[in-house]
N, CA, C and O atoms as CSV, one atom per row, in Angstrom:
chain,resi,resn,atom,element,x,y,z
A,1,UNK,N,N,234.061,274.948,77.893
A,1,UNK,CA,C,235.321,275.666,77.813
A,1,UNK,C,C,236.380,274.693,77.289
A,1,UNK,O,O,236.415,273.525,77.677
A,2,UNK,N,N,237.224,275.186,76.420
A,2,UNK,CA,C,238.277,274.348,75.840
A,2,UNK,C,C,239.471,274.238,76.787
A,2,UNK,O,O,239.776,275.170,77.531
A,3,UNK,N,N,240.134,273.096,76.747
A,3,UNK,CA,C,241.307,272.856,77.585
A,3,UNK,C,C,242.424,273.846,77.292
A,3,UNK,O,O,243.149,274.251,78.200
A,4,UNK,N,N,242.566,274.238,76.029
A,4,UNK,CA,C,243.675,275.159,75.713
A,4,UNK,C,C,243.485,276.528,76.363
A,4,UNK,O,O,244.472,277.186,76.691
A,5,UNK,N,N,242.256,276.970,76.556
A,5,UNK,CA,C,242.021,278.249,77.231
A,5,UNK,C,C,242.456,278.168,78.692
A,5,UNK,O,O,243.089,279.086,79.212
A,6,UNK,N,N,242.109,277.058,79.349
A,6,UNK,CA,C,242.488,276.855,80.744
A,6,UNK,C,C,244.004,276.720,80.851
A,6,UNK,O,O,244.616,277.290,81.754
A,7,UNK,N,N,244.608,275.972,79.940
A,7,UNK,CA,C,246.059,275.807,79.943
A,7,UNK,C,C,246.784,277.127,79.752
A,7,UNK,O,O,247.788,277.400,80.412
A,8,UNK,N,N,246.264,277.949,78.838
A,8,UNK,CA,C,246.865,279.280,78.628
A,8,UNK,C,C,246.777,280.119,79.908
A,8,UNK,O,O,247.745,280.781,80.283
A,9,UNK,N,N,245.634,280.091,80.568
A,9,UNK,CA,C,245.461,280.872,81.802
A,9,UNK,C,C,246.389,280.376,82.906
A,9,UNK,O,O,246.997,281.180,83.613
A,10,UNK,N,N,246.501,279.073,83.058
A,10,UNK,CA,C,247.370,278.519,84.099
A,10,UNK,C,C,248.839,278.785,83.768
A,10,UNK,O,O,249.631,279.082,84.662
A,11,UNK,N,N,249.199,278.682,82.505
A,11,UNK,CA,C,250.582,278.981,82.104
A,11,UNK,C,C,250.918,280.432,82.431
A,11,UNK,O,O,252.011,280.718,82.920
A,12,UNK,N,N,249.994,281.349,82.167
A,12,UNK,CA,C,250.201,282.755,82.497
A,12,UNK,C,C,250.335,282.931,84.016
A,12,UNK,O,O,251.218,283.650,84.486
A,13,UNK,N,N,249.463,282.279,84.768
A,13,UNK,CA,C,249.526,282.373,86.236
A,13,UNK,C,C,250.845,281.814,86.768
A,13,UNK,O,O,251.445,282.392,87.675
A,14,UNK,N,N,251.284,280.724,86.222
A,14,UNK,CA,C,252.562,280.120,86.661
A,14,UNK,C,C,253.704,281.075,86.374
A,14,UNK,O,O,254.586,281.258,87.213
A,15,UNK,N,N,253.699,281.687,85.197
A,15,UNK,CA,C,254.729,282.657,84.854
A,15,UNK,C,C,254.745,283.872,85.755
A,15,UNK,O,O,255.808,284.394,86.089
A,16,UNK,N,N,253.558,284.325,86.150
A,16,UNK,CA,C,253.456,285.511,87.004
A,16,UNK,C,C,253.718,285.204,88.475
A,16,UNK,O,O,254.320,286.015,89.179
A,17,UNK,N,N,253.270,284.041,88.944
A,17,UNK,CA,C,253.310,283.751,90.382
A,17,UNK,C,C,254.451,282.829,90.786
A,17,UNK,O,O,254.891,282.870,91.934
A,18,UNK,N,N,254.935,282.010,89.882
A,18,UNK,CA,C,256.024,281.066,90.158
A,18,UNK,C,C,255.731,280.223,91.413
A,18,UNK,O,O,256.458,280.307,92.403
A,19,UNK,N,N,254.659,279.411,91.362
A,19,UNK,CA,C,254.316,278.621,92.547
A,19,UNK,C,C,255.373,277.570,92.867
A,19,UNK,O,O,256.035,277.039,91.975
A,20,UNK,N,N,255.511,277.288,94.125
A,20,UNK,CA,C,256.460,276.265,94.578
A,20,UNK,C,C,255.952,274.882,94.166
A,20,UNK,O,O,254.756,274.678,93.957
A,21,UNK,N,N,256.877,273.952,94.057
A,21,UNK,CA,C,256.492,272.568,93.781
A,21,UNK,C,C,255.515,272.129,94.857
A,21,UNK,O,O,255.678,272.448,96.035
A,22,UNK,N,N,254.502,271.397,94.436
A,22,UNK,CA,C,253.499,270.927,95.382
A,22,UNK,C,C,252.305,271.861,95.534
A,22,UNK,O,O,251.375,271.561,96.283
A,23,UNK,N,N,252.322,272.999,94.826
A,23,UNK,CA,C,251.168,273.904,94.885
A,23,UNK,C,C,249.929,273.137,94.429
A,23,UNK,O,O,249.995,272.312,93.518
A,24,UNK,N,N,248.826,273.416,95.063
A,24,UNK,CA,C,247.582,272.691,94.779
A,24,UNK,C,C,246.697,273.526,93.873
A,24,UNK,O,O,246.457,274.706,94.131
A,25,UNK,N,N,246.215,272.898,92.802
A,25,UNK,CA,C,245.273,273.530,91.877
A,25,UNK,C,C,243.899,272.924,92.129
A,25,UNK,O,O,243.676,271.751,91.830
A,26,UNK,N,N,242.973,273.714,92.677
A,26,UNK,CA,C,241.620,273.245,92.955
A,26,UNK,C,C,240.741,273.512,91.749
A,26,UNK,O,O,240.811,274.588,91.155
A,27,UNK,N,N,239.919,272.547,91.382
A,27,UNK,CA,C,238.978,272.763,90.281
A,27,UNK,C,C,237.808,271.817,90.392
A,27,UNK,O,O,237.795,270.909,91.224
A,28,UNK,N,N,236.833,272.041,89.548
A,28,UNK,CA,C,235.742,271.089,89.440
A,28,UNK,C,C,236.167,270.003,88.461
A,28,UNK,O,O,237.329,269.958,88.056
A,29,UNK,N,N,235.248,269.132,88.078
A,29,UNK,CA,C,235.599,267.997,87.224
A,29,UNK,C,C,235.285,268.258,85.758
A,29,UNK,O,O,235.047,267.317,85.001
A,30,UNK,N,N,235.282,269.520,85.347
A,30,UNK,CA,C,235.044,269.842,83.961
A,30,UNK,C,C,236.057,269.149,83.043
A,30,UNK,O,O,237.189,268.881,83.448
A,31,UNK,N,N,235.647,268.867,81.824
A,31,UNK,CA,C,236.520,268.139,80.897
A,31,UNK,C,C,237.822,268.874,80.634
A,31,UNK,O,O,238.843,268.241,80.363
A,32,UNK,N,N,237.805,270.209,80.709
A,32,UNK,CA,C,239.039,270.957,80.476
A,32,UNK,C,C,240.052,270.679,81.594
A,32,UNK,O,O,241.258,270.698,81.345
A,33,UNK,N,N,239.590,270.427,82.797
A,33,UNK,CA,C,240.492,270.176,83.930
A,33,UNK,C,C,240.921,268.716,84.029
A,33,UNK,O,O,241.920,268.407,84.680
A,34,UNK,N,N,240.184,267.827,83.398
A,34,UNK,CA,C,240.542,266.419,83.429
A,34,UNK,C,C,241.226,265.972,82.140
A,34,UNK,O,O,241.548,264.796,81.975
A,35,UNK,N,N,241.443,266.911,81.235
A,35,UNK,CA,C,242.087,266.572,79.961
A,35,UNK,C,C,243.555,266.197,80.167
A,35,UNK,O,O,244.198,266.642,81.117
A,36,UNK,N,N,244.060,265.381,79.268
A,36,UNK,CA,C,245.478,264.985,79.320
A,36,UNK,C,C,246.373,266.210,79.195
A,36,UNK,O,O,247.412,266.284,79.852
A,37,UNK,N,N,245.985,267.173,78.358
A,37,UNK,CA,C,246.780,268.390,78.161
A,37,UNK,C,C,246.928,269.172,79.474
A,37,UNK,O,O,248.024,269.608,79.826
A,38,UNK,N,N,245.828,269.339,80.178
A,38,UNK,CA,C,245.872,270.105,81.418
A,38,UNK,C,C,246.634,269.366,82.513
A,38,UNK,O,O,247.442,269.960,83.227
A,39,UNK,N,N,246.375,268.078,82.638
A,39,UNK,CA,C,247.052,267.289,83.659
A,39,UNK,C,C,248.550,267.239,83.408
A,39,UNK,O,O,249.340,267.250,84.352
A,40,UNK,N,N,248.948,267.184,82.135
A,40,UNK,CA,C,250.389,267.198,81.800
A,40,UNK,C,C,251.029,268.535,82.168
A,40,UNK,O,O,252.175,268.576,82.617
A,41,UNK,N,N,250.293,269.621,81.978
A,41,UNK,CA,C,250.788,270.940,82.345
A,41,UNK,C,C,251.061,271.024,83.840
A,41,UNK,O,O,252.112,271.509,84.257
A,42,UNK,N,N,250.114,270.552,84.647
A,42,UNK,CA,C,250.307,270.549,86.090
A,42,UNK,C,C,251.495,269.677,86.494
A,42,UNK,O,O,252.305,270.067,87.335
A,43,UNK,N,N,251.586,268.521,85.901
A,43,UNK,CA,C,252.691,267.599,86.206
A,43,UNK,C,C,254.027,268.238,85.861
A,43,UNK,O,O,254.981,268.138,86.633
A,44,UNK,N,N,254.101,268.895,84.704
A,44,UNK,CA,C,255.344,269.533,84.277
A,44,UNK,C,C,255.802,270.609,85.252
A,44,UNK,O,O,256.998,270.879,85.367
A,45,UNK,N,N,254.849,271.227,85.958
A,45,UNK,CA,C,255.185,272.281,86.898
A,45,UNK,C,C,255.098,271.788,88.346
A,45,UNK,O,O,255.078,272.585,89.284
A,46,UNK,N,N,255.050,270.490,88.507
A,46,UNK,CA,C,255.053,269.830,89.833
A,46,UNK,C,C,253.933,270.358,90.722
A,46,UNK,O,O,254.115,270.569,91.921
A,47,UNK,N,N,252.765,270.566,90.102
A,47,UNK,CA,C,251.596,270.997,90.855
A,47,UNK,C,C,250.687,269.799,91.090
A,47,UNK,O,O,250.684,268.841,90.316
A,48,UNK,N,N,249.924,269.867,92.157
A,48,UNK,CA,C,249.001,268.791,92.542
A,48,UNK,C,C,247.589,269.232,92.191
A,48,UNK,O,O,247.189,270.355,92.503
A,49,UNK,N,N,246.839,268.360,91.551
A,49,UNK,CA,C,245.466,268.673,91.196
A,49,UNK,C,C,244.520,268.180,92.275
A,49,UNK,O,O,244.653,267.055,92.757
A,50,UNK,N,N,243.577,269.010,92.651
A,50,UNK,CA,C,242.556,268.649,93.623
A,50,UNK,C,C,241.207,268.751,92.934
A,50,UNK,O,O,240.759,269.840,92.575
A,51,UNK,N,N,240.572,267.611,92.755
A,51,UNK,CA,C,239.249,267.544,92.118
A,51,UNK,C,C,238.233,267.064,93.134
A,51,UNK,O,O,238.543,266.235,93.989
A,52,UNK,N,N,237.034,267.579,93.043
A,52,UNK,CA,C,235.980,267.059,93.894
A,52,UNK,C,C,235.552,265.687,93.360
A,52,UNK,O,O,235.746,265.373,92.185
A,53,UNK,N,N,234.982,264.902,94.224
A,53,UNK,CA,C,234.407,263.629,93.785
A,53,UNK,C,C,233.189,263.933,92.921
A,53,UNK,O,O,232.574,264.988,93.070
A,54,UNK,N,N,232.837,263.023,92.022
A,54,UNK,CA,C,231.651,263.272,91.180
A,54,UNK,C,C,230.424,263.593,92.029
A,54,UNK,O,O,230.111,262.896,92.994
A,55,UNK,N,N,229.741,264.666,91.641
A,55,UNK,CA,C,228.514,265.133,92.297
A,55,UNK,C,C,228.712,265.489,93.763
A,55,UNK,O,O,227.755,265.448,94.537
A,56,UNK,N,N,229.935,265.837,94.163
A,56,UNK,CA,C,230.239,266.221,95.540
A,56,UNK,C,C,230.909,267.597,95.544
A,56,UNK,O,O,232.086,267.706,95.888
A,57,UNK,N,N,230.195,268.616,95.178
A,57,UNK,CA,C,230.798,269.936,94.976
A,57,UNK,C,C,231.411,270.504,96.254
A,57,UNK,O,O,232.284,271.368,96.171
A,58,UNK,N,N,230.988,270.054,97.420
A,58,UNK,CA,C,231.544,270.607,98.663
A,58,UNK,C,C,232.970,270.124,98.933
A,58,UNK,O,O,233.628,270.647,99.832
A,59,UNK,N,N,233.466,269.133,98.174
A,59,UNK,CA,C,234.861,268.701,98.338
A,59,UNK,C,C,235.821,269.854,98.095
A,59,UNK,O,O,236.833,269.983,98.785
A,60,UNK,N,N,235.511,270.671,97.139
A,60,UNK,CA,C,236.333,271.844,96.815
A,60,UNK,C,C,235.453,273.076,96.954
A,60,UNK,O,O,235.263,273.829,96.000
A,61,UNK,N,N,234.924,273.270,98.140
A,61,UNK,CA,C,233.928,274.319,98.353
A,61,UNK,C,C,234.451,275.703,97.999
A,61,UNK,O,O,233.710,276.515,97.445
A,62,UNK,N,N,235.708,275.988,98.307
A,62,UNK,CA,C,236.240,277.321,98.000
A,62,UNK,C,C,236.308,277.534,96.490
A,62,UNK,O,O,235.915,278.586,95.986
A,63,UNK,N,N,236.811,276.523,95.769
A,63,UNK,CA,C,236.860,276.645,94.305
A,63,UNK,C,C,235.461,276.740,93.708
A,63,UNK,O,O,235.205,277.560,92.826
A,64,UNK,N,N,234.558,275.890,94.199
A,64,UNK,CA,C,233.187,275.929,93.695
A,64,UNK,C,C,232.534,277.275,93.978
A,64,UNK,O,O,231.795,277.792,93.141
A,65,UNK,N,N,232.795,277.839,95.132
A,65,UNK,CA,C,232.256,279.151,95.479
A,65,UNK,C,C,232.788,280.219,94.521
A,65,UNK,O,O,232.039,281.089,94.077
A,66,UNK,N,N,234.083,280.150,94.206
A,66,UNK,CA,C,234.650,281.105,93.280
A,66,UNK,C,C,233.977,280.990,91.910
A,66,UNK,O,O,233.617,282.006,91.316
A,67,UNK,N,N,233.804,279.767,91.403
A,67,UNK,CA,C,233.191,279.592,90.081
A,67,UNK,C,C,231.774,280.160,90.076
A,67,UNK,O,O,231.373,280.826,89.121
A,68,UNK,N,N,231.021,279.898,91.136
A,68,UNK,CA,C,229.657,280.427,91.214
A,68,UNK,C,C,229.672,281.946,91.283
A,68,UNK,O,O,228.842,282.608,90.660
A,69,UNK,N,N,230.616,282.499,92.041
A,69,UNK,CA,C,230.705,283.947,92.196
A,69,UNK,C,C,231.035,284.633,90.882
A,69,UNK,O,O,230.384,285.613,90.521
A,70,UNK,N,N,232.031,284.140,90.162
A,70,UNK,CA,C,232.415,284.796,88.908
A,70,UNK,C,C,231.294,284.674,87.865
A,70,UNK,O,O,231.092,285.582,87.058
A,71,UNK,N,N,230.579,283.565,87.886
A,71,UNK,CA,C,229.445,283.426,86.966
A,71,UNK,C,C,228.354,284.438,87.305
A,71,UNK,O,O,227.810,285.094,86.417
A,72,UNK,N,N,228.036,284.563,88.606
A,72,UNK,CA,C,226.964,285.472,89.024
A,72,UNK,C,C,227.343,286.944,88.931
A,72,UNK,O,O,226.508,287.778,88.582
A,73,UNK,N,N,228.588,287.266,89.240
A,73,UNK,CA,C,228.989,288.669,89.293
A,73,UNK,C,C,229.543,289.200,87.956
A,73,UNK,O,O,229.695,290.410,87.786
A,74,UNK,N,N,229.839,288.303,87.022
A,74,UNK,CA,C,230.439,288.760,85.761
A,74,UNK,C,C,229.875,288.060,84.531
A,74,UNK,O,O,229.230,288.700,83.700
A,75,UNK,N,N,230.102,286.785,84.406
A,75,UNK,CA,C,229.849,286.050,83.166
A,75,UNK,C,C,228.388,286.131,82.734
A,75,UNK,O,O,228.108,286.416,81.570
A,76,UNK,N,N,227.468,285.890,83.637
A,76,UNK,CA,C,226.066,285.794,83.261
A,76,UNK,C,C,225.333,287.137,83.262
A,76,UNK,O,O,224.125,287.178,83.030
A,77,UNK,N,N,226.044,288.228,83.517
A,77,UNK,CA,C,225.397,289.541,83.537
A,77,UNK,C,C,225.173,290.124,82.156
A,77,UNK,O,O,224.396,291.066,81.998
A,78,UNK,N,N,225.850,289.570,81.145
A,78,UNK,CA,C,225.723,290.137,79.804
A,78,UNK,C,C,226.072,289.099,78.748
A,78,UNK,O,O,226.542,288.006,79.062
A,79,UNK,N,N,225.841,289.449,77.523
A,79,UNK,CA,C,226.252,288.611,76.389
A,79,UNK,C,C,227.651,289.050,75.965
A,79,UNK,O,O,228.010,290.223,76.068
A,80,UNK,N,N,228.415,288.104,75.497
A,80,UNK,CA,C,229.790,288.377,75.095
A,80,UNK,C,C,229.926,288.123,73.607
A,80,UNK,O,O,229.553,287.056,73.120
A,81,UNK,N,N,230.455,289.090,72.887
A,81,UNK,CA,C,230.591,288.975,71.430
A,81,UNK,C,C,231.780,288.121,71.027
A,81,UNK,O,O,231.727,287.408,70.025
A,82,UNK,N,N,232.841,288.189,71.796
A,82,UNK,CA,C,234.047,287.444,71.437
A,82,UNK,C,C,234.712,286.817,72.666
A,82,UNK,O,O,234.489,287.244,73.799
A,83,UNK,N,N,235.515,285.817,72.415
A,83,UNK,CA,C,236.289,285.198,73.499
A,83,UNK,C,C,237.265,286.216,74.075
A,83,UNK,O,O,237.532,286.211,75.277
A,84,UNK,N,N,237.793,287.079,73.233
A,84,UNK,CA,C,238.737,288.104,73.704
A,84,UNK,C,C,238.082,289.016,74.737
A,84,UNK,O,O,238.721,289.395,75.719
A,85,UNK,N,N,236.823,289.371,74.529
A,85,UNK,CA,C,236.104,290.206,75.500
A,85,UNK,C,C,235.975,289.491,76.847
A,85,UNK,O,O,236.213,290.087,77.898
A,86,UNK,N,N,235.603,288.235,76.809
A,86,UNK,CA,C,235.448,287.471,78.048
A,86,UNK,C,C,236.800,287.337,78.743
A,86,UNK,O,O,236.903,287.522,79.956
A,87,UNK,N,N,237.823,287.018,77.975
A,87,UNK,CA,C,239.155,286.843,78.539
A,87,UNK,C,C,239.613,288.127,79.253
A,87,UNK,O,O,240.122,288.064,80.372
A,88,UNK,N,N,239.436,289.261,78.623
A,88,UNK,CA,C,239.849,290.534,79.220
A,88,UNK,C,C,239.017,290.847,80.460
A,88,UNK,O,O,239.543,291.327,81.464
A,89,UNK,N,N,237.722,290.575,80.382
A,89,UNK,CA,C,236.846,290.854,81.517
A,89,UNK,C,C,237.167,289.941,82.709
A,89,UNK,O,O,237.169,290.393,83.854
A,90,UNK,N,N,237.432,288.683,82.444
A,90,UNK,CA,C,237.781,287.748,83.525
A,90,UNK,C,C,239.098,288.150,84.163
A,90,UNK,O,O,239.233,288.145,85.386
A,91,UNK,N,N,240.075,288.501,83.322
A,91,UNK,CA,C,241.374,288.941,83.853
A,91,UNK,C,C,241.184,290.146,84.779
A,91,UNK,O,O,241.709,290.160,85.892
A,92,UNK,N,N,240.437,291.152,84.324
A,92,UNK,CA,C,240.227,292.357,85.136
A,92,UNK,C,C,239.449,292.023,86.423
A,92,UNK,O,O,239.774,292.521,87.501
A,93,UNK,N,N,238.437,291.189,86.294
A,93,UNK,CA,C,237.648,290.803,87.459
A,93,UNK,C,C,238.547,290.156,88.533
A,93,UNK,O,O,238.500,290.529,89.705
A,94,UNK,N,N,239.354,289.193,88.109
A,94,UNK,CA,C,240.173,288.460,89.075
A,94,UNK,C,C,241.326,289.326,89.584
A,94,UNK,O,O,241.507,289.450,90.796
A,95,UNK,N,N,242.097,289.918,88.694
A,95,UNK,CA,C,243.308,290.635,89.097
A,95,UNK,C,C,243.060,291.997,89.725
A,95,UNK,O,O,243.799,292.410,90.620
A,96,UNK,N,N,242.036,292.695,89.270
A,96,UNK,CA,C,241.789,294.046,89.776
A,96,UNK,C,C,240.765,294.045,90.914
A,96,UNK,O,O,240.979,294.674,91.951
A,97,UNK,N,N,239.666,293.343,90.713
A,97,UNK,CA,C,238.581,293.387,91.712
A,97,UNK,C,C,238.689,292.263,92.731
A,97,UNK,O,O,238.879,292.529,93.917
A,98,UNK,N,N,238.574,291.016,92.297
A,98,UNK,CA,C,238.437,289.888,93.215
A,98,UNK,C,C,239.626,289.753,94.157
A,98,UNK,O,O,239.436,289.583,95.361
A,99,UNK,N,N,240.835,289.822,93.641
A,99,UNK,CA,C,242.030,289.613,94.469
A,99,UNK,C,C,242.442,290.836,95.281
A,99,UNK,O,O,243.107,290.690,96.306
A,100,UNK,N,N,242.065,292.032,94.851
A,100,UNK,CA,C,242.585,293.237,95.501
A,100,UNK,C,C,241.541,294.110,96.194
A,100,UNK,O,O,241.886,294.970,97.004
A,101,UNK,N,N,240.271,293.891,95.877
A,101,UNK,CA,C,239.225,294.740,96.485
A,101,UNK,C,C,238.143,293.975,97.210
A,101,UNK,O,O,237.613,294.453,98.213
A,102,UNK,N,N,237.807,292.803,96.723
A,102,UNK,CA,C,236.682,292.061,97.280
A,102,UNK,C,C,237.085,291.366,98.584
A,102,UNK,O,O,238.031,290.579,98.606
A,103,UNK,N,N,236.372,291.658,99.654
A,103,UNK,CA,C,236.644,291.057,100.955
A,103,UNK,C,C,236.050,289.657,101.000
A,103,UNK,O,O,234.983,289.410,100.439
A,104,UNK,N,N,236.745,288.739,101.672
A,104,UNK,CA,C,236.326,287.348,101.727
A,104,UNK,C,C,236.176,286.913,103.178
A,104,UNK,O,O,237.116,287.006,103.968
A,105,UNK,N,N,234.996,286.443,103.514
A,105,UNK,CA,C,234.744,286.030,104.898
A,105,UNK,C,C,235.652,284.880,105.325
A,105,UNK,O,O,236.061,284.821,106.485
A,106,UNK,N,N,235.973,283.970,104.413
A,106,UNK,CA,C,236.839,282.833,104.773
A,106,UNK,C,C,238.278,283.273,105.034
A,106,UNK,O,O,239.075,282.494,105.556
A,107,UNK,N,N,238.612,284.492,104.682
A,107,UNK,CA,C,239.959,285.031,104.905
A,107,UNK,C,C,239.946,286.105,105.987
A,107,UNK,O,O,240.831,286.961,106.031
A,108,UNK,N,N,238.951,286.058,106.852
A,108,UNK,CA,C,238.863,287.048,107.931
A,108,UNK,C,C,238.541,288.441,107.413
A,108,UNK,O,O,238.998,289.440,107.969
A,109,UNK,N,N,237.756,288.503,106.353
A,109,UNK,CA,C,237.342,289.760,105.719
A,109,UNK,C,C,238.537,290.574,105.205
A,109,UNK,O,O,238.560,291.801,105.293
A,110,UNK,N,N,239.521,289.855,104.671
A,110,UNK,CA,C,240.635,290.465,103.945
A,110,UNK,C,C,240.477,290.160,102.474
A,110,UNK,O,O,239.737,289.250,102.100
A,111,UNK,N,N,241.155,290.902,101.648
A,111,UNK,CA,C,241.228,290.536,100.239
A,111,UNK,C,C,242.238,289.393,100.105
A,111,UNK,O,O,243.101,289.234,100.968
A,112,UNK,N,N,242.141,288.594,99.034
A,112,UNK,CA,C,243.143,287.539,98.850
A,112,UNK,C,C,244.581,288.093,98.807
A,112,UNK,O,O,245.500,287.473,99.343
A,113,UNK,N,N,244.766,289.240,98.180
A,113,UNK,CA,C,246.109,289.823,98.084
A,113,UNK,C,C,246.645,290.192,99.461
A,113,UNK,O,O,247.814,289.943,99.755
A,114,UNK,N,N,245.806,290.782,100.308
A,114,UNK,CA,C,246.214,291.171,101.641
A,114,UNK,C,C,246.477,289.934,102.498
A,114,UNK,O,O,247.448,289.896,103.255
A,115,UNK,N,N,245.624,288.938,102.382
A,115,UNK,CA,C,245.789,287.694,103.131
A,115,UNK,C,C,247.119,287.017,102.738
A,115,UNK,O,O,247.884,286.595,103.605
A,116,UNK,N,N,247.375,286.922,101.459
A,116,UNK,CA,C,248.616,286.308,100.995
A,116,UNK,C,C,249.830,287.101,101.485
A,116,UNK,O,O,250.818,286.515,101.927
A,117,UNK,N,N,249.757,288.406,101.407
A,117,UNK,CA,C,250.858,289.241,101.872
A,117,UNK,C,C,251.142,288.989,103.351
A,117,UNK,O,O,252.300,288.871,103.751
A,118,UNK,N,N,250.106,288.908,104.146
A,118,UNK,CA,C,250.289,288.636,105.581
A,118,UNK,C,C,250.909,287.260,105.810
A,118,UNK,O,O,251.791,287.105,106.655
A,119,UNK,N,N,250.450,286.266,105.061
A,119,UNK,CA,C,250.994,284.916,105.220
A,119,UNK,C,C,252.472,284.878,104.833
A,119,UNK,O,O,253.273,284.250,105.525
A,120,UNK,N,N,252.837,285.531,103.750
A,120,UNK,CA,C,254.235,285.585,103.339
A,120,UNK,C,C,255.074,286.249,104.409
A,120,UNK,O,O,256.153,285.767,104.753
A,121,UNK,N,N,254.574,287.365,104.939
A,121,UNK,CA,C,255.284,288.086,105.996
A,121,UNK,C,C,255.463,287.203,107.235
A,121,UNK,O,O,256.536,287.183,107.838
A,122,UNK,N,N,254.405,286.473,107.611
A,122,UNK,CA,C,254.470,285.585,108.761
A,122,UNK,C,C,255.509,284.482,108.555
A,122,UNK,O,O,256.272,284.155,109.464
A,123,UNK,N,N,255.527,283.915,107.346
A,123,UNK,CA,C,256.500,282.839,107.060
A,123,UNK,C,C,257.928,283.367,107.085
A,123,UNK,O,O,258.831,282.703,107.594
A,124,UNK,N,N,258.129,284.553,106.540
A,124,UNK,CA,C,259.479,285.156,106.562
A,124,UNK,C,C,259.909,285.446,107.984
A,124,UNK,O,O,261.064,285.213,108.339
A,125,UNK,N,N,258.993,285.955,108.812
A,125,UNK,CA,C,259.315,286.255,110.200
A,125,UNK,C,C,259.632,284.960,110.953
A,125,UNK,O,O,260.547,284.929,111.776
A,126,UNK,N,N,258.884,283.903,110.675
A,126,UNK,CA,C,259.130,282.625,111.338
A,126,UNK,C,C,260.463,282.032,110.906
A,126,UNK,O,O,261.177,281.444,111.719
A,127,UNK,N,N,260.801,282.184,109.628
A,127,UNK,CA,C,262.085,281.686,109.113
A,127,UNK,C,C,263.258,282.429,109.702
A,127,UNK,O,O,264.319,281.849,109.935
A,128,UNK,N,N,263.067,283.737,109.949
A,128,UNK,CA,C,264.148,284.576,110.488
A,128,UNK,C,C,264.377,284.299,111.988
A,128,UNK,O,O,265.469,284.522,112.512
A,129,UNK,N,N,263.342,283.817,112.653
A,129,UNK,CA,C,263.447,283.586,114.103
A,129,UNK,C,C,264.252,282.358,114.446
A,129,UNK,O,O,264.423,282.040,115.623
């Protein structure tokens, strides 16, 4: 995977989500994530990169699990004619299915969207108290 594809995806995510300074970006040690271009992007947005140690995939077990899941449930199920097809399919998988419908045992069998919503609500309630 090229670094510019990852940078484009992260730039889109930053624009949509507006993460706070210090947000952690978990990834494996792929060349796209260790590239100067990608690291500069994270630095520019005051994000912290979390990489697993070489050959130690359990360091970022949640990120590694996600990569394995998307490969098994989407990427490797068919052949892709164009990058645009893959990009659209990955976007739909993550934004429509994975974040809003797929239950996650590590989140107490909530979807990521529901879990995040609850956490935001809890933080707001704690700030108001």
